N, CA, C and O atoms as a GROMACS GRO file, in nm:
protein
  468
    1MET      N    1   0.085  -0.118   0.000
    1MET     CA    2   0.000   0.000   0.000
    1MET      C    3   0.090   0.124   0.000
    1MET      O    4   0.189   0.132   0.072
    2ARG      N    5   0.052   0.220  -0.082
    2ARG     CA    6   0.123   0.348  -0.091
    2ARG      C    7   0.035   0.454  -0.027
    2ARG      O    8  -0.087   0.450  -0.040
    3LEU      N    9   0.097   0.550   0.042
    3LEU     CA   10   0.020   0.651   0.114
    3LEU      C   11   0.048   0.792   0.064
    3LEU      O   12   0.157   0.823   0.016
    4LEU      N   13  -0.054   0.876   0.076
    4LEU     CA   14  -0.042   1.019   0.056
    4LEU      C   15  -0.094   1.085   0.183
    4LEU      O   16  -0.212   1.072   0.215
    5LEU      N   17  -0.006   1.155   0.255
    5LEU     CA   18  -0.044   1.222   0.378
    5LEU      C   19  -0.101   1.358   0.347
    5LEU      O   20  -0.037   1.439   0.279
    6ASP      N   21  -0.220   1.386   0.394
    6ASP     CA   22  -0.284   1.515   0.372
    6ASP      C   23  -0.200   1.625   0.438
    6ASP      O   24  -0.112   1.598   0.519
    7GLU      N   25  -0.230   1.748   0.401
    7GLU     CA   26  -0.145   1.861   0.437
    7GLU      C   27  -0.131   1.887   0.587
    7GLU      O   28  -0.031   1.945   0.630
    8MET      N   29  -0.228   1.846   0.667
    8MET     CA   30  -0.218   1.870   0.811
    8MET      C   31  -0.116   1.780   0.879
    8MET      O   32  -0.080   1.802   0.994
    9LEU      N   33  -0.068   1.678   0.808
    9LEU     CA   34   0.029   1.586   0.864
    9LEU      C   35   0.171   1.626   0.822
    9LEU      O   36   0.195   1.652   0.704
   10PRO      N   37   0.263   1.632   0.917
   10PRO     CA   38   0.398   1.681   0.887
   10PRO      C   39   0.478   1.586   0.798
   10PRO      O   40   0.466   1.464   0.811
   11PRO      N   41   0.560   1.641   0.709
   11PRO     CA   42   0.642   1.559   0.620
   11PRO      C   43   0.736   1.464   0.694
   11PRO      O   44   0.777   1.362   0.637
   12VAL      N   45   0.771   1.494   0.817
   12VAL     CA   46   0.860   1.406   0.894
   12VAL      C   47   0.798   1.267   0.910
   12VAL      O   48   0.871   1.169   0.923
   13VAL      N   49   0.666   1.258   0.911
   13VAL     CA   50   0.600   1.127   0.918
   13VAL      C   51   0.630   1.048   0.790
   13VAL      O   52   0.664   0.930   0.797
   14ALA      N   53   0.619   1.112   0.675
   14ALA     CA   54   0.649   1.047   0.548
   14ALA      C   55   0.796   1.005   0.543
   14ALA      O   56   0.829   0.895   0.499
   15GLU      N   57   0.884   1.094   0.588
   15GLU     CA   58   1.027   1.063   0.588
   15GLU      C   59   1.057   0.940   0.672
   15GLU      O   60   1.130   0.851   0.630
   16ALA      N   61   1.001   0.935   0.792
   16ALA     CA   62   1.025   0.821   0.882
   16ALA      C   63   0.972   0.691   0.822
   16ALA      O   64   1.035   0.586   0.835
   17LEU      N   65   0.858   0.698   0.757
   17LEU     CA   66   0.802   0.577   0.696
   17LEU      C   67   0.882   0.534   0.574
   17LEU      O   68   0.898   0.415   0.550
   18ARG      N   69   0.933   0.629   0.496
   18ARG     CA   70   1.020   0.593   0.383
   18ARG      C   71   1.147   0.526   0.433
   18ARG      O   72   1.196   0.432   0.370
   19GLU      N   73   1.201   0.574   0.546
   19GLU     CA   74   1.320   0.511   0.605
   19GLU      C   75   1.292   0.366   0.644
   19GLU      O   76   1.384   0.285   0.650
   20ARG      N   77   1.167   0.335   0.669
   20ARG     CA   78   1.127   0.198   0.704
   20ARG      C   79   1.087   0.117   0.580
   20ARG      O   80   1.039   0.004   0.592
   21GLY      N   81   1.107   0.176   0.462
   21GLY     CA   82   1.083   0.104   0.338
   21GLY      C   83   0.946   0.118   0.277
   21GLY      O   84   0.911   0.043   0.186
   22HIS      N   85   0.866   0.213   0.325
   22HIS     CA   86   0.731   0.231   0.273
   22HIS      C   87   0.725   0.344   0.170
   22HIS      O   88   0.802   0.440   0.177
   23ALA      N   89   0.633   0.332   0.077
   23ALA     CA   90   0.612   0.433  -0.028
   23ALA      C   91   0.512   0.536   0.023
   23ALA      O   92   0.391   0.517   0.012
   24VAL      N   93   0.564   0.644   0.080
   24VAL     CA   94   0.479   0.745   0.142
   24VAL      C   95   0.522   0.883   0.093
   24VAL      O   96   0.641   0.914   0.086
   25SER      N   97   0.423   0.963   0.059
   25SER     CA   98   0.445   1.100   0.016
   25SER      C   99   0.355   1.190   0.099
   25SER      O  100   0.246   1.150   0.140
   26ALA      N  101   0.401   1.312   0.124
   26ALA     CA  102   0.322   1.408   0.201
   26ALA      C  103   0.290   1.529   0.114
   26ALA      O  104   0.377   1.581   0.044
   27VAL      N  105   0.166   1.574   0.120
   27VAL     CA  106   0.126   1.693   0.045
   27VAL      C  107   0.215   1.811   0.084
   27VAL      O  108   0.256   1.890  -0.001
   28ALA      N  109   0.246   1.823   0.213
   28ALA     CA  110   0.324   1.937   0.262
   28ALA      C  111   0.467   1.940   0.210
   28ALA      O  112   0.532   2.045   0.216
   29GLU      N  113   0.519   1.829   0.159
   29GLU     CA  114   0.655   1.828   0.108
   29GLU      C  115   0.660   1.844  -0.044
   29GLU      O  116   0.768   1.846  -0.103
   30ARG      N  117   0.546   1.855  -0.106
   30ARG     CA  118   0.540   1.868  -0.252
   30ARG      C  119   0.488   2.008  -0.286
   30ARG      O  120   0.368   2.035  -0.274
   31ARG      N  121   0.576   2.094  -0.326
   31ARG     CA  122   0.543   2.236  -0.348
   31ARG      C  123   0.418   2.258  -0.430
   31ARG      O  124   0.335   2.342  -0.395
   32GLY      N  125   0.403   2.186  -0.537
   32GLY     CA  126   0.288   2.206  -0.624
   32GLY      C  127   0.156   2.162  -0.564
   32GLY      O  128   0.050   2.193  -0.617
   33LEU      N  129   0.161   2.091  -0.453
   33LEU     CA  130   0.037   2.042  -0.391
   33LEU      C  131  -0.009   2.125  -0.272
   33LEU      O  132  -0.126   2.122  -0.237
   34ARG      N  133   0.083   2.197  -0.211
   34ARG     CA  134   0.046   2.274  -0.092
   34ARG      C  135  -0.070   2.368  -0.123
   34ARG      O  136  -0.066   2.443  -0.220
   35GLY      N  137  -0.171   2.363  -0.040
   35GLY     CA  138  -0.288   2.449  -0.059
   35GLY      C  139  -0.387   2.397  -0.162
   35GLY      O  140  -0.484   2.465  -0.194
   36SER      N  141  -0.363   2.278  -0.213
   36SER     CA  142  -0.454   2.220  -0.314
   36SER      C  143  -0.587   2.183  -0.251
   36SER      O  144  -0.596   2.159  -0.131
   37SER      N  145  -0.688   2.180  -0.334
   37SER     CA  146  -0.822   2.141  -0.286
   37SER      C  147  -0.823   1.992  -0.252
   37SER      O  148  -0.738   1.915  -0.297
   38ASP      N  149  -0.920   1.955  -0.171
   38ASP     CA  150  -0.936   1.813  -0.138
   38ASP      C  151  -0.965   1.732  -0.264
   38ASP      O  152  -0.919   1.619  -0.276
   39ALA      N  153  -1.039   1.789  -0.356
   39ALA     CA  154  -1.069   1.718  -0.481
   39ALA      C  155  -0.940   1.690  -0.560
   39ALA      O  156  -0.926   1.583  -0.619
   40ALA      N  157  -0.848   1.785  -0.560
   40ALA     CA  158  -0.720   1.765  -0.630
   40ALA      C  159  -0.637   1.657  -0.561
   40ALA      O  160  -0.574   1.575  -0.628
   41ILE      N  161  -0.637   1.656  -0.428
   41ILE     CA  162  -0.564   1.554  -0.353
   41ILE      C  163  -0.627   1.417  -0.380
   41ILE      O  164  -0.555   1.318  -0.398
   42PHE      N  165  -0.757   1.411  -0.382
   42PHE     CA  166  -0.832   1.287  -0.410
   42PHE      C  167  -0.792   1.233  -0.548
   42PHE      O  168  -0.762   1.115  -0.562
   43LYS      N  169  -0.794   1.319  -0.650
   43LYS     CA  170  -0.758   1.278  -0.786
   43LYS      C  171  -0.613   1.231  -0.793
   43LYS      O  172  -0.583   1.133  -0.861
   44LEU      N  173  -0.524   1.301  -0.725
   44LEU     CA  174  -0.383   1.263  -0.725
   44LEU      C  175  -0.364   1.127  -0.660
   44LEU      O  176  -0.289   1.044  -0.711
   45ALA      N  177  -0.432   1.104  -0.550
   45ALA     CA  178  -0.421   0.974  -0.482
   45ALA      C  179  -0.465   0.861  -0.576
   45ALA      O  180  -0.402   0.756  -0.581
   46LEU      N  181  -0.571   0.884  -0.650
   46LEU     CA  182  -0.615   0.784  -0.748
   46LEU      C  183  -0.511   0.764  -0.857
   46LEU      O  184  -0.479   0.650  -0.893
   47ALA      N  185  -0.459   0.874  -0.910
   47ALA     CA  186  -0.362   0.866  -1.019
   47ALA      C  187  -0.234   0.795  -0.975
   47ALA      O  188  -0.171   0.724  -1.054
   48GLU      N  189  -0.194   0.814  -0.850
   48GLU     CA  190  -0.070   0.755  -0.799
   48GLU      C  191  -0.095   0.625  -0.723
   48GLU      O  192  -0.002   0.567  -0.666
   49ASP      N  193  -0.219   0.578  -0.722
   49ASP     CA  194  -0.258   0.457  -0.651
   49ASP      C  195  -0.212   0.462  -0.505
   49ASP      O  196  -0.141   0.373  -0.457
   50ARG      N  197  -0.256   0.568  -0.436
   50ARG     CA  198  -0.221   0.588  -0.296
   50ARG      C  199  -0.347   0.598  -0.210
   50ARG      O  200  -0.450   0.647  -0.256
   51ALA      N  201  -0.336   0.551  -0.087
   51ALA     CA  202  -0.440   0.575   0.013
   51ALA      C  203  -0.414   0.713   0.072
   51ALA      O  204  -0.299   0.756   0.081
   52ILE      N  205  -0.519   0.782   0.113
   52ILE     CA  206  -0.507   0.916   0.173
   52ILE      C  207  -0.516   0.902   0.324
   52ILE      O  208  -0.609   0.840   0.377
   53VAL      N  209  -0.419   0.961   0.394
   53VAL     CA  210  -0.422   0.968   0.540
   53VAL      C  211  -0.461   1.111   0.575
   53VAL      O  212  -0.391   1.205   0.537
   54THR      N  213  -0.571   1.129   0.648
   54THR     CA  214  -0.624   1.262   0.672
   54THR      C  215  -0.709   1.268   0.799
   54THR      O  216  -0.758   1.166   0.847
   55GLU      N  217  -0.724   1.389   0.851
   55GLU     CA  218  -0.821   1.417   0.957
   55GLU      C  219  -0.952   1.467   0.898
   55GLU      O  220  -1.053   1.476   0.968
   56ASN      N  221  -0.951   1.500   0.771
   56ASN     CA  222  -1.063   1.564   0.705
   56ASN      C  223  -1.168   1.461   0.661
   56ASN      O  224  -1.184   1.432   0.542
   57VAL      N  225  -1.237   1.407   0.758
   57VAL     CA  226  -1.333   1.300   0.733
   57VAL      C  227  -1.448   1.347   0.643
   57VAL      O  228  -1.478   1.283   0.543
   58GLY      N  229  -1.509   1.457   0.679
   58GLY     CA  230  -1.628   1.504   0.608
   58GLY      C  231  -1.607   1.524   0.459
   58GLY      O  232  -1.684   1.471   0.379
   59ASP      N  233  -1.505   1.598   0.422
   59ASP     CA  234  -1.484   1.628   0.280
   59ASP      C  235  -1.445   1.505   0.199
   59ASP      O  236  -1.496   1.485   0.089
   60PHE      N  237  -1.356   1.422   0.254
   60PHE     CA  238  -1.312   1.306   0.177
   60PHE      C  239  -1.419   1.198   0.170
   60PHE      O  240  -1.425   1.124   0.071
   61ARG      N  241  -1.503   1.186   0.272
   61ARG     CA  242  -1.615   1.092   0.263
   61ARG      C  243  -1.711   1.133   0.152
   61ARG      O  244  -1.760   1.048   0.077
   62VAL      N  245  -1.736   1.262   0.141
   62VAL     CA  246  -1.825   1.312   0.035
   62VAL      C  247  -1.764   1.284  -0.102
   62VAL      O  248  -1.834   1.237  -0.192
   63LEU      N  249  -1.636   1.313  -0.119
   63LEU     CA  250  -1.570   1.288  -0.247
   63LEU      C  251  -1.575   1.139  -0.283
   63LEU      O  252  -1.601   1.104  -0.399
   64ALA      N  253  -1.552   1.052  -0.186
   64ALA     CA  254  -1.556   0.908  -0.212
   64ALA      C  255  -1.698   0.863  -0.249
   64ALA      O  256  -1.716   0.784  -0.341
   65ALA      N  257  -1.796   0.913  -0.177
   65ALA     CA  258  -1.936   0.877  -0.206
   65ALA      C  259  -1.976   0.924  -0.345
   65ALA      O  260  -2.043   0.851  -0.418
   66GLU      N  261  -1.937   1.045  -0.381
   66GLU     CA  262  -1.968   1.097  -0.515
   66GLU      C  263  -1.903   1.012  -0.623
   66GLU      O  264  -1.966   0.981  -0.724
   67ALA      N  265  -1.778   0.975  -0.603
   67ALA     CA  266  -1.707   0.892  -0.702
   67ALA      C  267  -1.776   0.758  -0.717
   67ALA      O  268  -1.801   0.713  -0.829
   68ARG      N  269  -1.806   0.695  -0.607
   68ARG     CA  270  -1.869   0.562  -0.614
   68ARG      C  271  -2.009   0.568  -0.676
   68ARG      O  272  -2.046   0.479  -0.753
   69SER      N  273  -2.085   0.671  -0.643
   69SER     CA  274  -2.220   0.681  -0.700
   69SER      C  275  -2.216   0.707  -0.850
   69SER      O  276  -2.312   0.678  -0.921
   70ALA      N  277  -2.104   0.762  -0.898
   70ALA     CA  278  -2.087   0.784  -1.041
   70ALA      C  279  -2.018   0.666  -1.110
   70ALA      O  280  -1.988   0.671  -1.229
   71GLY      N  281  -1.993   0.558  -1.032
   71GLY     CA  282  -1.930   0.440  -1.089
   71GLY      C  283  -1.779   0.450  -1.101
   71GLY      O  284  -1.717   0.371  -1.173
   72ARG      N  285  -1.720   0.546  -1.032
   72ARG     CA  286  -1.574   0.562  -1.037
   72ARG      C  287  -1.511   0.506  -0.910
   72ARG      O  288  -1.579   0.480  -0.810
   73GLU      N  289  -1.382   0.487  -0.917
   73GLU     CA  290  -1.307   0.440  -0.801
   73GLU      C  291  -1.285   0.552  -0.701
   73GLU      O  292  -1.293   0.670  -0.734
   74ALA      N  293  -1.257   0.511  -0.579
   74ALA     CA  294  -1.217   0.604  -0.474
   74ALA      C  295  -1.098   0.543  -0.403
   74ALA      O  296  -1.092   0.421  -0.385
   75PRO      N  297  -1.003   0.625  -0.362
   75PRO     CA  298  -0.889   0.569  -0.289
   75PRO      C  299  -0.930   0.526  -0.149
   75PRO      O  300  -1.032   0.571  -0.096
   76LEU      N  301  -0.852   0.439  -0.090
   76LEU     CA  302  -0.869   0.403   0.049
   76LEU      C  303  -0.847   0.529   0.132
   76LEU      O  304  -0.753   0.604   0.107
   77LEU      N  305  -0.932   0.551   0.231
   77LEU     CA  306  -0.920   0.666   0.320
   77LEU      C  307  -0.881   0.616   0.458
   77LEU      O  308  -0.952   0.535   0.518
   78LEU      N  309  -0.769   0.663   0.509
   78LEU     CA  310  -0.722   0.629   0.642
   78LEU      C  311  -0.740   0.753   0.729
   78LEU      O  312  -0.672   0.854   0.709
   79PHE      N  313  -0.832   0.744   0.824
   79PHE     CA  314  -0.867   0.861   0.904
   79PHE      C  315  -0.797   0.862   1.039
   79PHE      O  316  -0.778   0.760   1.104
   80THR      N  317  -0.759   0.982   1.078
   80THR     CA  318  -0.710   1.010   1.213
   80THR      C  319  -0.801   1.118   1.269
   80THR      O  320  -0.882   1.175   1.196
   81SER      N  321  -0.787   1.147   1.396
   81SER     CA  322  -0.864   1.258   1.452
   81SER      C  323  -0.772   1.341   1.539
   81SER      O  324  -0.674   1.290   1.594
   82SER      N  325  -0.803   1.470   1.551
   82SER     CA  326  -0.721   1.557   1.635
   82SER      C  327  -0.737   1.520   1.782
   82SER      O  328  -0.651   1.553   1.864
   83ARG      N  329  -0.844   1.452   1.816
   83ARG     CA  330  -0.863   1.408   1.955
   83ARG      C  331  -0.769   1.291   1.986
   83ARG      O  332  -0.699   1.292   2.088
   84GLY      N  333  -0.768   1.191   1.900
   84GLY     CA  334  -0.683   1.075   1.921
   84GLY      C  335  -0.538   1.097   1.886
   84GLY      O  336  -0.449   1.031   1.939
   85TRP      N  337  -0.514   1.190   1.796
   85TRP     CA  338  -0.380   1.221   1.748
   85TRP      C  339  -0.360   1.373   1.756
   85TRP      O  340  -0.348   1.438   1.652
   86PRO      N  341  -0.356   1.430   1.877
   86PRO     CA  342  -0.350   1.576   1.891
   86PRO      C  343  -0.229   1.639   1.822
   86PRO      O  344  -0.116   1.594   1.838
   87ARG      N  345  -0.257   1.743   1.746
   87ARG     CA  346  -0.152   1.809   1.668
   87ARG      C  347  -0.041   1.868   1.754
   87ARG      O  348   0.075   1.867   1.713
   88GLY      N  349  -0.074   1.918   1.871
   88GLY     CA  350   0.026   1.980   1.955
   88GLY      C  351   0.108   1.884   2.038
   88GLY      O  352   0.200   1.926   2.109
   89SER      N  353   0.078   1.756   2.031
   89SER     CA  354   0.145   1.656   2.114
   89SER      C  355   0.281   1.618   2.056
   89SER      O  356   0.293   1.589   1.937
   90SER      N  357   0.382   1.620   2.141
   90SER     CA  358   0.516   1.581   2.096
   90SER      C  359   0.524   1.431   2.067
   90SER      O  360   0.612   1.387   1.993
   91HIS      N  361   0.434   1.354   2.124
   91HIS     CA  362   0.434   1.209   2.103
   91HIS      C  363   0.357   1.168   1.978
   91HIS      O  364   0.365   1.053   1.934
   92ARG      N  365   0.284   1.261   1.921
   92ARG     CA  366   0.197   1.231   1.808
   92ARG      C  367   0.272   1.174   1.689
   92ARG      O  368   0.230   1.073   1.631
   93ILE      N  369   0.382   1.236   1.653
   93ILE     CA  370   0.454   1.193   1.533
   93ILE      C  371   0.502   1.050   1.547
   93ILE      O  372   0.483   0.968   1.457
   94GLY      N  373   0.565   1.019   1.660
   94GLY     CA  374   0.614   0.883   1.681
   94GLY      C  375   0.501   0.781   1.683
   94GLY      O  376   0.514   0.674   1.625
   95ARG      N  377   0.391   0.814   1.749
   95ARG     CA  378   0.276   0.724   1.755
   95ARG      C  379   0.216   0.703   1.616
   95ARG      O  380   0.178   0.592   1.579
   96LEU      N  381   0.208   0.811   1.540
   96LEU     CA  382   0.150   0.801   1.406
   96LEU      C  383   0.240   0.718   1.314
   96LEU      O  384   0.191   0.634   1.238
   97VAL      N  385   0.369   0.740   1.323
   97VAL     CA  386   0.463   0.660   1.243
   97VAL      C  387   0.448   0.512   1.279
   97VAL      O  388   0.441   0.427   1.190
   98GLU      N  389   0.442   0.482   1.408
   98GLU     CA  390   0.428   0.342   1.452
   98GLU      C  391   0.298   0.281   1.402
   98GLU      O  392   0.297   0.169   1.352
   99ALA      N  393   0.188   0.355   1.415
   99ALA     CA  394   0.058   0.304   1.372
   99ALA      C  395   0.055   0.277   1.222
   99ALA      O  396   0.006   0.174   1.177
  100LEU      N  397   0.108   0.371   1.144
  100LEU     CA  398   0.109   0.353   0.999
  100LEU      C  399   0.207   0.244   0.957
  100LEU      O  400   0.177   0.167   0.866
  101ASP      N  401   0.322   0.237   1.021
  101ASP     CA  402   0.418   0.132   0.992
  101ASP      C  403   0.356  -0.005   1.018
  101ASP      O  404   0.372  -0.097   0.937
  102THR      N  405   0.286  -0.020   1.129
  102THR     CA  406   0.220  -0.147   1.161
  102THR      C  407   0.116  -0.181   1.054
  102THR      O  408   0.112  -0.294   1.006
  103LEU      N  409   0.034  -0.084   1.018
  103LEU     CA  410  -0.069  -0.107   0.917
  103LEU      C  411  -0.006  -0.147   0.783
  103LEU      O  412  -0.051  -0.241   0.718
  104LEU      N  413   0.099  -0.076   0.743
  104LEU     CA  414   0.164  -0.105   0.615
  104LEU      C  415   0.237  -0.239   0.619
  104LEU      O  416   0.239  -0.311   0.518
  105SER      N  417   0.294  -0.274   0.731
  105SER     CA  418   0.368  -0.400   0.743
  105SER      C  419   0.276  -0.521   0.745
  105SER      O  420   0.314  -0.629   0.702
  106GLU      N  421   0.155  -0.502   0.795
  106GLU     CA  422   0.058  -0.612   0.800
  106GLU      C  423   0.008  -0.651   0.662
  106GLU      O  424  -0.039  -0.763   0.642
  107GLN      N  425   0.018  -0.560   0.567
  107GLN     CA  426  -0.027  -0.582   0.430
  107GLN      C  427  -0.171  -0.631   0.425
  107GLN      O  428  -0.206  -0.721   0.349
  108ARG      N  429  -0.254  -0.568   0.507
  108ARG     CA  430  -0.397  -0.602   0.508
  108ARG      C  431  -0.462  -0.548   0.382
  108ARG      O  432  -0.422  -0.444   0.329
  109ASP      N  433  -0.562  -0.617   0.335
  109ASP     CA  434  -0.636  -0.574   0.218
  109ASP      C  435  -0.754  -0.489   0.265
  109ASP      O  436  -0.859  -0.541   0.300
  110LEU      N  437  -0.735  -0.360   0.266
  110LEU     CA  438  -0.836  -0.267   0.313
  110LEU      C  439  -0.904  -0.200   0.195
  110LEU      O  440  -0.844  -0.185   0.088
  111ALA      N  441  -1.027  -0.160   0.215
  111ALA     CA  442  -1.101  -0.086   0.112
  111ALA      C  443  -1.193   0.012   0.181
  111ALA      O  444  -1.228  -0.005   0.298
  112GLY      N  445  -1.232   0.113   0.110
  112GLY     CA  446  -1.326   0.212   0.165
  112GLY      C  447  -1.258   0.308   0.259
  112GLY      O  448  -1.187   0.399   0.217
  113GLU      N  449  -1.280   0.287   0.390
  113GLU     CA  450  -1.218   0.373   0.489
  113GLU      C  451  -1.175   0.291   0.609
  113GLU      O  452  -1.228   0.183   0.636
  114HIS      N  453  -1.078   0.343   0.681
  114HIS     CA  454  -1.024   0.277   0.799
  114HIS      C  455  -0.982   0.385   0.897
  114HIS      O  456  -0.922   0.485   0.858
  115TRP      N  457  -1.013   0.365   1.024
  115TRP     CA  458  -0.971   0.459   1.128
  115TRP      C  459  -0.846   0.406   1.195
  115TRP      O  460  -0.839   0.289   1.230
  116LEU      N  461  -0.746   0.493   1.213
  116LEU     CA  462  -0.625   0.454   1.286
  116LEU      C  463  -0.653   0.455   1.433
  116LEU      O  464  -0.713   0.550   1.484
  117ASP      N  465  -0.610   0.353   1.502
  117ASP     CA  466  -0.629   0.343   1.646
  117ASP      C  467  -0.521   0.423   1.719
  117ASP      O  468  -0.520   0.428   1.842
   0.00000   0.00000   0.00000
């Protein structure tokens, strides 16, 4: 599984996961993507065959539902929350890297959406 981290997630998460051998890209580390719409991120994830990791549940659920109702594909959505993964927490990055590394290492066949524990 390849990942695209939405803009609210720091590029250091992608870097740490790449060091562990995973194919991960972050919107925040790609100049042309910073500030892009959710629809553009959604399309890019499809084009690059990546799952989207995001806190933006509402917008990405709508995009996925619209795509499916039109008979199109939608990328896997991996959701986090600011409550479970607080942005200001110094432990957040390490916990997020560990959670994503575990998920990627398990090579589970996921579809639709998945919440990170």
